[in-house]
ROROGU-35113 format. One record per atom (N, C-alpha, C): residue in one letter; x, y, z. Coordinates in steps of 0.001 Angstrom, whole numbers, plus 500000, padded with zeros to 6 digits. Layout:
! residues N
AXYZ
...
This chain:
! residues 304
M507686516099499897
M506784515420500833
M506855513901500637
E506909513459499374
E506937512030499097
E508185511373499680
T509347512051499537
T510587511497500076
T510537511439501594
A510058512506502220
A509947512541503679
A509011511440504172
A507906511224503463
A506954510190503858
A507577508797503745
A508370508571502706
A509019507270502534
A510000506998503666
I510721508025504100
I511647507874505220
I510872507603506504
A509790508328506722
A508978508141507923
A508383506737507979
L508031506202506814
L507426504868506767
L508378503795507289
M509683504077507217
M510665503106507705
M510571502898509217
I510054503898509940
I510013503809511403
I508579503893511903
A507624503485511081
A506213503628511449
A505534502279511547
P505942501425512502
P505318500109512608
P503845500182512963
G503439501277513600
G502040501430513976
G501221502164512956
G501860502578511846
G501135503285510791
G501404504773510809
M500947505455509766
M501093506901509678
M500038507453508740
Y499808508753508846
Y498981509403507838
Y499555510785507532
L499244511308506351
L499835512543505858
L498801513643505764
E499250514865506022
E498465516056505713
E499263516851504681
D498793516852503464
D499483517518502360
D498427518216501524
Y498386519539501596
Y497303520290500973
Y497754521061499722
R498929520705499196
R499445521444498033
R498500521407496849
D497911520238496586
D497037520079495423
D495625519725495873
L495137520433496882
L493868520086497515
L492716520042496526
E492570521091495712
E491438521132494786
E491515520033493737
A492706519834493162
A492859518810492135
A492648517412492712
D493157517180493938
D492983515874494560
D491522515598494879
A490803516612495334
A489382516433495646
A488602516046494398
Q488944516643493281
Q488244516331492044
Q488613514937491538
A489908514584491649
A490372513295491128
A489906512129491978
I489893512310493306
I489574511201494204
I488095511148494532
A487525512308494917
A486125512327495345
A485173512794494256
H485733513258493120
H484909513757492021
H483951514845492513
S484507515775493288
S483682516826493869
S484482518112493967
D483788519249493805
D484404520556493991
D484116521117495380
L483333520392496177
L482971520849497517
L484048520420498501
I484686521382499144
I485776521121500075
I485484521827501386
D485676521124502484
D485429521688503801
D486265522948504017
E485664523967504634
E486354525237504863
E487612525055505713
A487562524127506664
A488731523893507511
A489922523396506700
L489645522604505684
L490729522136504817
L491270523260503952
L490386524090503440
L490815525212502604
L491692526187503383
A491518526238504705
A492281527169505534
A493664526638505907
Q493965525383505575
Q495249524796505941
Q496402525433505156
D497573525449505775
D498781525999505158
D499223525091504013
R499227525610502787
R499596524802501623
R501108524581501525
A501892525379502264
A503353525296502146
A503972524324503134
V503176523781504050
V503693522896505089
V502972521562505028
G503728520499504970
G503160519158505033
G503415518548506397
K502483517749506873
K502611517119508185
K502542515603508035
I503437514921508734
I503457513466508751
I503208513014510188
H502132512281510404
H501786511791511736
H502188510311511822
I503004509988512801
I503503508623512976
I503083508116514344
Y502589506895514373
Y502246506276515651
Y503306505241516013
L503883505396517213
L504854504439517728
L504229503695518906
P504323502374518934
P503788501615520068
P504429502063521375
P503733501914522484
P504238502403523779
P505606501848524152
Q505921500633523721
Q507189500018524106
Q508383500562523328
E508140501401522332
E509230501937521520
E509464503407521878
P510624503744522480
P510896505133522858
P510986506032521628
P510347507205521668
P510323508078520480
P511646508757520174
A512556508854521155
A513792509608520933
A514591509069519755
E514688507742519647
E515456507156518545
E514792507429517206
A513472507338517172
A512755507591515921
A512926509038515484
V512824509966516438
V512990511380516124
V514397511658515615
A515392511063516265
A516779511261515832
A516994510731514419
F516412509557514137
F516524508977512800
F515928509915511748
L514730510413512026
L514071511308511076
L514885512571510834
R515328513206511904
R516092514458511755
R517365514236510963
E518053513124511246
E519320512839510553
E519082512616509071
R518108511781508727
R517860511473507324
R517351512695506556
L516402513414507131
L515819514558506433
L516828515686506281
T517638515925507320
T518657516974507239
T519682516639506162
A520062515356506073
A521043514940505067
A520529515177503652
L519232515120503487
L518626515333502169
L518236516792501936
G518501517641502909
G518176519056502754
G516698519356502898
I515978518515503636
I514546518715503834
I514329519334505212
P513892520596505289
P513673521225506603
P512526520553507341
C512664520419508653
C511620519742509411
C511579520224510850
Q510438520046511459
Q510250520240512892
Q509563518987513416
T509914518567514615
T509313517361515181
T508638517681516507
E507602516949516788
E506862517108518039
E506352515731518452
T506432515403519728
T505935514130520226
T504908514360521322
R503933513487521389
R502955513541522476
R502331512167522642
D501808511932523832
D501148510672524120
D499719510693523594
V499298509600522988
V497921509476522525
V497408508094522903
R496127508000523079
R495511506696523286
R495374505993521943
S495529504683521941
S495451503923520685
S494149504181519958
E493038504261520707
E491754504463520053
E491651505831519404
D492362506830519987
D492361508159519364
D493094508118518029
W494260507435518018
W495028507326516777
W494243506596515708
E493593505538516098
E492882504714515130
E491718505456514486
N491198506472515170
N490004507157514672
N490274508537514073
C491416509165514411
C491599510569514033
C491693510763512522
W492207509761511803
W492394509932510366
W491121509644509564
K490073509189510230
K488874508801509497
K488220509976508769
A488467511193509282
A487897512370508622
A488444512554507215
Y489584511918506920
Y490232512097505619
Y489997510916504679
F489288509901505120
F489118508677504336
F487667508549503891
H487448508665502592
H486113508575502006
H486163507571500851
P485013507172500296
P485024506199499194
P485973506612498066
V486773505658497616
V487772505932496580
V487628504923495452
P487221505342494250
P487228504423493117
P488657504216492632
V489029502962492387
V490389502644491958
V490320501751490736
G491102502086489721
G491096501295488496
G489728501325487841
E489382500243487176
E488118500165486452
E487016499468487241
R487394498692488275
R486396497801488866
R486225497901490370
L487104498623491077
L487051498627492535
L486528499936493102
L485885499821494264
L485526500975495080
L485958500657496506
I486894501460497049
I487323501283498427
I486352502062499303
Q485630501357500146
Q484552501938500939
Q484895501875502430
P485022503036503127
P485214502992504580
P484085502210505233
A484443501280506112
A483448500397506699
A482464501140507590
W482850502314508086
W481982503056509008
W481029504009508281
E481142504125506965
E480245504991506208
E479168504160505515
A477999504762505335
A476922504075504634
A477317503854503180
P477159502648502652
P477528502374501251
P476735503248500284
T477408503676499220
T476754504462498170
T477096503876496807
P476757502599496570
P477136501962495303
P476490502616494091
E475372503307494306
E474702503946493171
E475563505037492542
K476505505592493296
K477394506615492747
K478484506007491872
Y478749504718492080
Y479821504047491353
Y479304502715490821
P478387502735489879
P477781501482489401
P478806500553488753
G478605499270488970
G479443498272488327
G480757497986489024
R481014498622490161
R482271498406490866
R482096497440492028
A483116496629492262
A483124495747493423
A483490496584494645
V482687496491495700
V482889497303496901
V483781496560497884
L484880497190498274
L485815496628499237
L485681497426500529
L485093496818501549
L484911497474502843
L486232497451503605
M486662498624504068
M487993498720504650
M487973499491505960
E488631498923506960
E488877499568508253
E490339499310508576
P491262500192508143
P492689499902508305
P493160499853509754
G492515500613510656
G493037500685512011
G494423501306511987
V495400500673512624
V496766501208512611
V497617500554511530
A497026499725510685
A497786499052509627
A497812499917508369
F498896499795507594
F499019500572506368
F498130499979505278
G497465500877504531
G496706500425503368
G495232500745503439
S494868501967503039
S493459502349502985
S492993502566501555
G493951502595500620
G493612502899499238
G493831504355498902
A494076505186499919
A494254506614499671
A495680506939499227
H496659506105499593
H498044506402499239
H498335505929497823
A499158506712497128
A499461506419495725
A500058505031495536
T500909504585496471
T501535503272496300
T500491502158496316
T499474502304497176
T498420501287497241
T497566501317495988
R497210502514495524
R496395502611494302
R497129502027493106
L498423502306492997
L499203501750491890
L499202500227491935
C499350499668493139
C499316498211493289
C497959497646492888
L496897498299493323
L495555497826493010
L495296497840491510
E495752498888490839
E495562498970489386
E496366497887488673
A497602497678489104
A498429496636488491
A497859495251488790
L497335495075489995
L496730493803490379
L495494493514489529
E494674494521489312
E493489494351488459
E493890493912487057
A494928494554486503
A495382494207485158
A495940492782485114
A496705492394486133
A497310491053486154
A496247489966486260
I495234490185487084
I494171489186487235
I493341489097485964
A493080490241485338
A492313490249484094
A493051489518482976
A494383489579482994
A495183488956481930
A495479487487482192
A495222487010483402
A495531485624483741
A494617484664482977
P495145483556482497
P494325482601481742
P493288481880482600
A493508481865483911
A492571481234484851
A492653482015486152
P491631481904487007
P491685482627488288
P492982482311489021
P493767483333489344
P495098483091489916
P495086482960491434
A496157482377491944
A496459482395493373
A497387483578493612
V497067484390494633
V497785485644494873
V498405485631496262
A499637486128496364
A500307486293497657
A500664487757497846
D500327488311499009
D500629489702499341
D501650489698500466
I502856490189500171
I503952490190501138
I504045491565501784
G503836491617503108
G503724492889503801
G502317493400503636
C501341492594504046
C499943492827503646
C499277493994504359
G499835494458505488
G499227495597506169
G497774495346506509
S496900496222506034
S495465496115506316
S494789494964505586
G495514494332504653
G494932493248503858
G494218493715502614
I494333495004502293
I493563495568501191
I493882494896499858
L495144494553499609
L495506493967498320
L495027492524498209
A495165491764499296
A494710490373499275
A493195490288499103
V492473491138499826
V491007491138499712
V490596491625498323
A491262492663497819
A490948493169496482
A491167492097495429
A492226491307495575
A492507490247494606
A491327489291494496
L490739488932495630
L489598488008495615
L488373488672494987
L488146489929495274
L487019490641494675
L487188490786493166
L488443490820492722
L488729490985491296
L488776489654490542
G488634488531491264
G488545487252490572
G489597486227490905
A490495486517491855
A491479485507492253
A490776484338492929
K491344483147492812
K490731481974493429
K491134481826494889
Q492287482389495243
Q492815482242496590
Q493816483366496841
A493909483822498102
A494870484875498432
A495500484590499786
L496796484888499878
L497537484771501122
L498148486121501436
G497951486588502677
G498586487812503143
G499568487480504248
V500763488067504180
V501807487816505174
V502334489152505683
D502483489286506995
D503056490499507573
D503770490133508861
I504848490865509151
I505594490597510379
I504948491265511587
D504007492170511365
D503360492923512441
D502062492228512856
P501961491744514088
P500732491078514528
P499496491968514448
L499660493290514641
L498517494191514531
L497996494236513094
A498925494210512141
A498521494199510736
A497796492891510406
V498291491789510928
V497656490489510674
V496234490485511230
Q496070491050512416
Q494734491128513001
Q493817491992512144
S494328493157511706
S493531494060510877
S493160493402509554
A494123492733508920
A493869492081507634
A492844490964507766
T492950490200508855
T491989489119509089
T490580489678509239
E490446490758510010
E489139491377510227
E488582491956508931
N489439492567508121
N488963493120506856
N488550492018505889
G489232490885505955
G488809489750505140
G487411489297505513
L487169489126506799
L485843488716507267
L484798489770506942
R485186491015507039
R484265492121506740
R483761492034505294
N484596491481504421
N484234491363503009
N483795489950502625
G483640489088503634
G483110487752503377
G484147486712503033
F485435486959503348
F486489486007502995
F487177485469504253
A487380484183504280
A488021483502505406
A488791482301504865
P489587481624505708
P490293480425505241
P489304479378504729
P489678478619503712
P490992478587503052
P491129479556501878
V490038480285501556
V490118481214500413
V491069482362500711
L490987482899501921
L491886483967502338
L492614483537503601
E493938483469503508
E494781483132504653
E495623484358505008
I495657484726506283
I496499485822506757
I497434485246507815
R498748485429507620
R499716484796508513
R500758485808508990
T501271485549510185
T502345486375510748
T503691485773510362
G504575486615509825
G505907486135509473
G506401486762508184
S507475486189507649
S508083486690506410
S507719485786505251
L508102486227504062
L507868485413502864
L508515484046503013
A509764484033503466
A510497482767503576
A509835481818504569
E509238482389505621
E508645481561506663
E507270481017506285
Q506508481812505529
Q505091481507505372
Q504666481056503979
L505439481356502949
L505020480974501605
L505475479563501268
V504540478729500910
V504822477362500474
V504165477185499113
G504856476555498185
G504299476395496858
G504550477620495998
Q503754477751494943
Q503941478865494003
Q502640479617493793
Y502791480881493417
Y501643481773493244
Y501718482419491864
D500552482660491293
D500493483257489960
D500800484748489995
V500437485391491089
V500702486813491273
V501237487021492682
I502359487702492799
I502896488123494089
I502911489643494082
V502431490242495167
V502402491699495257
V503059492112496563
S503876493158496512
S504578493634497708
S504649495154497659
N503857495788498522
N503846497247498638
N504661497599499872
I505980497665499684
I506901497844500806
I507932498903500431
V509087498909501065
V510108499904500742
V511100499335499739
A511830500241499091
A512694499857497979
A513740498819498368
D514419499007499481
D515470498067499871
D514904496668500120
A513705496609500681
A513083495306500929
A512709494619499629
I512367495394498617
I512043494815497312
I513274494119496720
I514412494768496831
I515649494157496333
I515937492863497092
A515745492904498410
A516008491722499227
A515062490572498909
L513860490895498439
L512865489865498139
L513059489202496778
A513863489795495932
A513922489366494533
A514196487876494375
A515161487356495108
A515507485937494956
A514413485032495514
Q513833485421496645
Q512770484606497241
Q511510484618496380
A511174485783495835
A509976485887495001
A510087484998493767
E511295484871493230
E511495484020492050
E511100482577492342
R511462482089493503
R511181480691493855
R509695480449494091
R508959481479494430
R507546481323494756
R506616481772493641
L507155482212492515
L506330482672491405
L506129481532490411
A504874481243490101
A504555480180489148
A504993480582487737
P505250479610486872
P505605479934485487
P504559480835484851
G505024481889484189
G504115482835483557
G503513483832484517
G503934483797485797
G503369484696486797
G504000486076486767
V503475486962487630
V503956488340487677
V504166488759489126
W505235489507489346
W505536490070490667
W505318491574490586
I504386492074491380
I504068493503491428
I504705494087492676
S505546495095492501
S506205495722493651
S506005497229493598
S505669497793494759
S505423499228494848
S506066499760496124
G505866501060496377
G506540501709497495
G507894502253497085
I508110502437495781
I509395502870495241
I509336504364494922
I510181505162495560
I510277506584495219
I510867506710493822
D510345507649493036
D510776507735491635
D512275507973491485
T512894508634492472
T514335508881492376
T515161507605492531
R514532506529493018
R515247505259493173
R514781504211492163
A513864504573491301
A513293503598490381
A514345502973489472
A515236503777488923
A516263503242488024
A517159502251488759
E517497502567489996
E518329501674490813
E517621500338491066
I516345500402491387
I515582499181491662
I515450498341490391
C515134498995489272
C515020498264487999
C516326497553487667
A517441498252487834
A518741497658487521
A519030496465488431
A518673496596489713
A518920495512490661
A518083494282490318
L516841494490489937
L515984493361489580
L516440492717488272
Q516792493526487298
Q517256492984486020
Q518544492187486191
A519385492617487128
A520639491892487385
A520371490499487944
Q519197490309488551
Q518822489003489086
Q517900488223488155
G517791488700486916
G517036487947485917
G515579488334485768
W515146489400486429
W513767489855486282
W513642490759485063
H512480490708484440
H512187491565483297
H511041492497483683
I511266493786483517
I510262494789483895
I509239494879482767
A508077494295482997
A507044494233481963
A506158495462481949
E506017496123483105
E505126497284483176
E505603498211484283
R505446499498484052
R505813500519485043
R504680501530485154
R504221501771486376
R503172502760486640
R503723503815487588
E503292505048487418
E503781506139488257
E502632507033488693
E502746507562489913
E501783508526490417
E502393509278491600
S502330510592491546
S502731511459492664
S504124511140493205
G505056510860492304
G506427510602492742
G506702509184493184
W505742508278492983
W505908506876493356
W505838505992492121
V506507504855492185
V506598503945491040
V506181502541491470
C505452501872490593
C505056500477490786
C505538499689489577
L506178498557489827
L506729497734488758
L506036496382488709
A505787495912487508
A505314494544487294
A506444493802486588
A506959492756487234
A508122492034486702
A507783490568486473
T508425489989485471
T508235488569485146
T509587487902484989
R509556486570484906
R510766485822484627
R510843485432483161
C509849485813482369
C509826485485480945
C510567486548480160
P511355486164479162
P512056487174478348
P511059488108477687
C511355489383477748
C510520490404477109
C511385491133476093
E510742491696475085
E511496492400474050
E512192493616474627
D511491494364475478
D512065495569476053
D511659495671477514
D512628496021478349
D512306496326479726
D511950497808479812
L511000498124480705
L510558499503480838
L511328500231481933
């Protein structure tokens, strides 16, 4: 399921969500800290995973379907595809039934903006109000949680409140979380105007606006000026390799680059590619077949 989802993410500019019930009971306990599960969820087929992808109206689905079938078949992953027209507002709301408060790391609580806050259940946590819309990043996906945990550790270890840049910011969850965790300033960059709009709205929802939080449309090369103490990029593996040289120029001395969205089967390849460009892997986190790396330009005794 993780590999199929990573492939689908390559063609999901409008976002996607997963239905994967293999570990339903364990996930409910780990994420919601509850043994109470809706009967409709318990009745779902545990042997079949579903990936829902939203394509903007201007993008014909035939090419996307062909891409998925070709890639999945080559990997020996059986699949069936189905397409249908949906209204944007239906897509934006249908996944809300699966998004509930999620505690992440030691200090954060990801709170759906449409639900009544329940901070008493999670005392001492900073509440991050989130409405992803069609942008990626609700805190429910393993790659986002890994980034948030690594980001919390990097900010806690910084000698002073850091400046943070989020490349491929999606919903803005990482940039907003950085400020809640103690960053002095955050910049989010995304090539998707819908993501930029969503990130801007989520920033305002949590009380952050320019100049403390800047959200811009474009690429790292186009939008990053100066240097940042922490750079985070929750994107795909090939894009991480492509970013390596640019991230070096924008990382302040002693800073850390956090990269996620790496399938575990490609982790060794990504580590080798980064090390070949002078990066040192200072920390590695894993969850549900995904890997997050924290890299520095400072010599380390051992790369992980």
